[in-house]
C-alpha positions in Angstrom: 127.9 145.8 152.4 126.1 142.5 152.1 126.0 140.6 148.8 123.0 138.5 147.9 123.0 135.9 145.2 120.8 136.2 142.2 119.0 133.0 143.3 118.2 134.4 146.7 116.9 137.7 145.2 114.7 135.7 142.7 113.2 133.7 145.6 112.7 136.8 147.6 111.0 138.6 144.8 108.5 135.7 144.4 107.9 135.5 148.2 107.4 139.3 148.5 103.9 139.0 147.2 102.8 137.2 150.5 105.3 138.3 153.1 107.0 141.7 153.7 110.1 142.5 151.7 112.6 142.1 154.7 111.0 138.8 155.5 111.2 137.8 151.9 114.9 138.5 151.8 115.5 136.2 154.8 113.5 133.5 153.1 115.2 134.0 149.8 118.6 133.5 151.4 117.5 130.4 153.3 116.1 128.9 150.1 119.2 129.7 148.0 121.7 128.2 150.5 121.7 124.4 150.1 123.1 123.8 153.6 120.1 125.6 155.2 117.2 123.2 155.7 115.2 124.9 158.4 114.1 128.3 159.6 113.2 129.4 163.2 110.2 131.7 163.3 107.1 132.6 165.1 105.7 134.4 162.1 102.7 132.6 160.6 103.0 133.8 157.0 106.8 133.2 156.9 106.3 129.7 158.3 103.7 128.8 155.7 105.8 130.1 152.8 109.0 128.4 154.2 107.2 125.0 154.2 106.1 125.6 150.6 109.8 126.1 149.7 110.7 122.8 151.5 112.2 124.2 154.7 111.5 122.8 158.1 110.0 125.3 160.5 111.3 125.4 164.1 109.3 127.3 166.7 110.3 126.2 170.2 107.3 126.1 172.6 104.7 125.8 169.8 103.1 122.6 168.5 104.4 121.1 165.3 102.3 122.8 162.6 100.9 125.7 164.6 100.9 128.0 161.5 98.6 125.6 159.6 95.4 126.3 161.5 
């Protein structure tokens, strides 16, 4: 069993309108945890939404803002 905070589920619910539910849960958890300040992804929609939430996007091998084209 995994427990999710109300804050992570609230963020996930808002993000689920633009990314798939499983992706939204990952994003919600990252946003809710203050010690998490970046996300590693090669998924364009997730990268765009993560930046909106103030997370740094890390994608080794890709240019800085590859998702913003």
